[in-house]
MIGUNU-993036 format. One record per residue (C-alpha): x, y negated, z negated. Coordinates in steps of 0.02 Angstrom, whole numbers, padded with zeros to 5 digits, always signed. Layout:
<recs>
XYZ/...
</recs>
This chain:
<recs>
+05928-06287-05044/+06111-06263-05085/+06229-06254-04934/+06288-06076-04971/+06109-06013-04978/+06071-06101-04814/+06221-06016-04733/+06163-05848-04799/+05989-05872-04727/+06063-05920-04558/+06172-05763-04561/+06024-05653-04603/+05920-05724-04461/+06063-05723-04335/+06136-05553-04374/+06017-05452-04483/+06039-05269-04523/+06024-05134-04391/+05846-05121-04330/+05801-05296-04391/+05766-05415-04248/+05772-05603-04278/+05613-05658-04364/+05555-05478-04382/+05400-05450-04488/+05434-05310-04611/+05284-05198-04640/+05347-05099-04791/+05385-05173-04960/+05550-05080-04976/+05603-05128-04801/+05565-05311-04831/+05661-05318-04993/+05812-05219-04935/+05832-05296-04763/+05806-05474-04824/+05934-05446-04962/+06070-05348-04874/+06179-05351-04720/+06230-05171-04748/+06168-05017-04838/+06300-04881-04841/+06343-04720-04930/+06525-04707-04979/+06663-04698-05107/+06772-04826-05196/+06952-04785-05147/+07042-04918-05250/+07003-05056-05376/+07104-05214-05402/+07121-05299-05572/+06984-05428-05608/+07014-05615-05603/+06891-05717-05706/+06766-05576-05704/+06770-05554-05514/+06843-05390-05450/+06884-05324-05278/+06885-05143-05221/+06915-05044-05064/+06767-04943-05004/+06765-04797-04880/+06601-04778-04787/+06533-04602-04768/+06367-04650-04691/+06294-04814-04624/+06109-04814-04670/+06084-04990-04603/+06219-05100-04529/+06282-05195-04378/+06460-05176-04443/+06520-05000-04410/+06688-05012-04497/+06734-04863-04606/+06838-04959-04731/+06780-05118-04819/+06831-05241-04955/+06701-05265-05092/+06687-05407-05218/+06580-05396-05373/+06550-05473-05543/+06625-05362-05676/+06595-05468-05830/+06462-05597-05871/+06583-05692-05983/+06614-05799-05828/+06439-05862-05781/+06510-06007-05678/+06605-05883-05571/+06441-05794-05533/+06362-05952-05464/+06517-06009-05370/+06554-05838-05295/+06390-05773-05230/+06251-05849-05335/+06171-05687-05386/+06184-05554-05517/+06249-05380-05485/+06173-05222-05549/+06197-05125-05708/+06180-04938-05723/+06032-04957-05841/+05867-04964-05742/+05777-05085-05856/+05913-05215-05833/+05960-05180-05654/+05951-05314-05521/+05961-05327-05333/+05922-05184-05217/+05945-05048-05349/+05797-05120-05443/+05684-05087-05295/+05711-04901-05305/+05721-04893-05495/+05552-04981-05506/+05480-04848-05392/+05546-04714-05509/+05473-04795-05665/+05307-04837-05579/+05284-04653-05542/+05304-04610-05726/+05482-04544-05728/+05592-04562-05881/+05727-04696-05857/+05907-04637-05859/+06013-04680-06008/+06150-04811-05992/+06321-04735-05960/+06489-04772-06040/+06537-04867-05882/+06415-05004-05923/+06483-05172-05982/+06366-05238-06116/+06448-05398-06177/+06334-05547-06210/+06391-05704-06117/+06460-05850-06214/+06361-05969-06106/+06225-05954-05977/+06084-05825-05965/+06095-05653-06044/+06150-05515-05929/+06266-05371-05896/+06397-05330-05766/+06458-05177-05672/+06629-05099-05681/+06671-04981-05538/+06807-04848-05550/+06911-04767-05416/+06814-04619-05347/+06643-04696-05383/+06518-04631-05254/+06343-04688-05212/+06234-04799-05104/+06298-04977-05095/+06188-05125-05048/+06304-05257-04976/+06294-05436-04918/+06421-05514-04801/+06545-05635-04883/+06671-05692-04753/+06783-05544-04712/+06721-05451-04867/+06555-05388-04935/+06474-05429-05103/+06385-05291-05198/+06204-05337-05229/+06146-05163-05275/+06212-04990-05314/+06137-04816-05338/+06268-04697-05410/+06282-04520-05342/+06252-04453-05518/+06074-04522-05513/+05961-04366-05523/+05854-04436-05381/+06002-04488-05274/+05967-04375-05124/+05784-04419-05120/+05818-04604-05132/+05943-04592-04990/+05815-04499-04884/+05681-04627-04926/+05795-04771-04877/+05838-04687-04711/+05655-04654-04671/+05592-04828-04718/+05730-04921-04628/+05699-04812-04474/+05517-04868-04480/+05573-05050-04489/+05681-05020-04334/+05528-04986-04225/+05518-05125-04095/+05338-05185-04119/+05236-05232-04272/+05093-05116-04221/+05216-04974-04199/+05293-05007-04369/+05121-05012-04452/+05068-04847-04371/+05231-04763-04420/+05222-04828-04599/+05041-04772-04619/+05079-04596-04557/+05232-04581-04669/+05154-04645-04830/+04983-04563-04807/+05076-04399-04793/+05168-04443-04954/+05003-04466-05047/+04970-04280-05026/+05134-04230-05108/+05130-04131-05272/+05281-04233-05329/+05240-04381-05441/+05385-04488-05379/+05335-04464-05196/+05153-04506-05230/+05199-04659-05333/+05308-04730-05195/+05178-04693-05062/+05035-04769-05162/+05123-04934-05188/+05172-04948-05004/+04995-04902-04949/+04928-05036-05065/+05038-05165-04979/+04992-05105-04805/+04807-05107-04844/+04813-05287-04906/+04907-05350-04752/+04838-05236-04616/+04666-05182-04680/+04593-05185-04504/+04724-05062-04443/+04658-04917-04547/+04551-04794-04450/+04391-04717-04524/+04476-04549-04555/+04620-04639-04644/+04497-04733-04754/+04407-04572-04798/+04572-04489-04840/+04622-04633-04955/+04455-04619-05047/+04477-04431-05064/+04651-04452-05137/+04585-04582-05260/+04456-04460-05329/+04583-04321-05358/+04728-04429-05425/+04756-04403-05612/+04902-04523-05640/+04831-04691-05699/+04966-04799-05618/+04950-04714-05449/+04760-04715-05461/+04761-04903-05492/+04867-04934-05337/+04755-04821-05234/+04598-04906-05298/+04666-05076-05243/+04707-05002-05073/+04533-04927-05052/+04457-05093-05107/+04545-05176-04960/+04501-05051-04824/+04338-04973-04888/+04251-05088-05015/+04094-04981-05031/+04191-04824-05073/+04297-04922-05197/+04143-04994-05283/+04062-04822-05297/+04221-04753-05373/+04234-04898-05496/+04057-04870-05559/+04091-04684-05584/+04259-04717-05669/+04183-04846-05786/+04047-04728-05843/+04170-04584-05863/+04292-04687-05965/+04154-04761-06074/+04095-04586-06118/+04273-04534-06160/+04298-04677-06283/+04119-04692-06347/+04156-04657-06531/+04311-04767-06536/+04217-04910-06453/+04076-04895-06578/+04200-04916-06722/+04282-05064-06635/+04114-05150-06608/+04072-05141-06793/+04241-05216-06838/+04225-05359-06713/+04045-05397-06765/+04108-05430-06942/+04232-05563-06885/+04163-05737-06921/+04300-05848-06849/+04272-05873-06660/+04457-05880-06614/+04491-05717-06705/+04338-05637-06626/+04402-05689-06455/+04574-05618-06493/+04497-05452-06548/+04399-05441-06386/+04558-05468-06285/+04641-05328-06383/+04490-05217-06353/+04499-05248-06164/+04686-05217-06159/+04667-05054-06252/+04515-04978-06167/+04511-05063-05997/+04348-05051-05902/+04280-04928-06031/+04252-05083-06141/+04152-05176-06008/+03982-05149-06088/+04045-05208-06258/+04128-05362-06184/+03973-05411-06087/+03873-05424-06249/+03986-05567-06301/+03948-05669-06144/+03805-05735-06249/+03910-05772-06404/+03870-05934-06495/+04051-05994-06478/+04103-06060-06306/+04282-06003-06332/+04224-05824-06351/+04116-05833-06194/+04260-05910-06095/+04385-05780-06158/+04271-05633-06120/+04236-05697-05944/+04422-05714-05912/+04460-05540-05979/+04325-05463-05871/+04409-05532-05715/+04560-05424-05753/+04494-05271-05842/+04306-05269-05822/+04213-05135-05727/+04089-05175-05588/+03939-05166-05707/+03990-05336-05777/+03925-05428-05625/+03743-05427-05679/+03788-05489-05853/+03900-05626-05781/+03762-05690-05667/+03638-05697-05810/+03764-05785-05922/+03814-05912-05789/+03633-05959-05757/+03620-06016-05939/+03798-06079-05968/+03821-06264-06008/+04002-06267-06066/+04112-06311-05914/+04262-06206-05967/+04157-06050-05997/+04061-06079-05835/+04224-06098-05739/+04287-05932-05808/+04124-05845-05761/+04128-05916-05584/+04308-05862-05562/+04268-05684-05619/+04117-05670-05504/+04233-05720-05362/+04364-05593-05413/+04228-05459-05421/+04167-05516-05247/+03986-05515-05304/+03878-05557-05151/+03723-05582-05260/+03808-05728-05350/+03823-05839-05195/+03666-05944-05225/+03706-05961-05410/+03884-06020-05376/+03827-06136-05234/+03721-06232-05358/+03878-06267-05461/+03976-06341-05315/+03906-06514-05348/+03970-06514-05529/+04138-06606-05525/+04221-06496-05657/+04166-06337-05565/+04183-06389-05383/+04353-06313-05347/+04322-06152-05445/+04155-06128-05355/+04230-06157-05183/+04370-06033-05220/+04248-05904-05286/+04142-05917-05128/+04299-05899-05024/+04343-05740-05120/+04169-05667-05098/+04188-05700-04912/+04016-05645-04851/+03927-05740-04710/+03811-05814-04842/+03961-05876-04943/+04038-05962-04792/+03869-06037-04746/+03860-06111-04922/+04032-06188-04900/+03984-06264-04732/+03828-06342-04807/+03927-06418-04949/+04076-06478-04846/+04010-06655-04802/+03994-06703-04985/+04149-06613-05050/+04297-06706-05123/+04447-06728-05008/+04550-06586-05080/+04406-06462-05084/+04354-06514-04907/+04530-06472-04849/+04519-06303-04936/+04352-06266-04853/+04422-06315-04682/+04566-06194-04702/+04448-06053-04753/+04333-06084-04606/+04479-06096-04485/+04552-05931-04548/+04382-05850-04530/+04368-05903-04348/+04543-05841-04308/
</recs>
């Protein structure tokens, strides 16, 4: 690790933002990203700008509101990269990019909030005439930021000696500015709660309430945070909270938000998630029935295995789990590359009905690559009925690791019992993996 990065990490641990205790575990995704990136989040105005030197500018900044900070000064010096024509200055000065006003090319803390906006289906803002869009002569492609006197917004800052470096910026002209400021205040207040349990409870209440909002942006933010909370603190969700998540999943009509909610429900209420997935697969298959019928005829006419496999990947990408039934028919294709490709695609886009077909195909599969893909997908789908079938493949050297990992993913008592039985004869690396799994299960 480079010395300057080591110093930065020490500073963050020793004097993190307000509400962040040393070694604090952040429970929200936004809180983790913002507080690990910044020493200060403040709303304010640029009062003066000094001429740039080698692409690095300085400005004076008047603070109107400290959202998160241990430094309560009202006037600060900012340094920032204005022009990427000096890539060496970027590394030497603070080893990170600054943000642009265009969301799709933004970096740092601004990207966190811009991603939330785009994930919820909002239209990105257009780039403004303040944006510097010069390609660098050397180094990676990028863009810089040019601030003007009077520029107002939320500034994400990192301590650099007596000054602060800009690592993110949300301009006041952003149409969602007030809501983003409110969201930052609320989330960083949650992260300021003294105990992890208290932070988890506060975050759950806040984001579960957001799931009921009629506003797409609010629901999108809440769904992604709930997804993260459910994966890390699944045991902390009460029965009524699990039921509420399942209810919201059934009424959500935005595909991106529904996907995040489905992953959350899968973590905290697997049975409800499986029931929903079966229903959704059948509903989507009915919706695209005629289109899928045309696609099947086209693919059946393809004689070259590699092209057939490519067409099936395209089919899965286009129709998602609606194409599950069609894909499963090709688990018995004469070409191993097609069987392997289909099994891999089903792990990402297949509906739950693929589990029966995968078990049947694995029982007959002799090609190690195709078998490995099928085992992996059965693990991803957490199919408890596949445990005995996968256990028999543990002793095959080419399939040992994939089988052990699949059993670990399935995670039922029967799966762990199979791993214990196999442990004495396992290779050294797989034995170590099994030991870790069994230790985690006990703890």
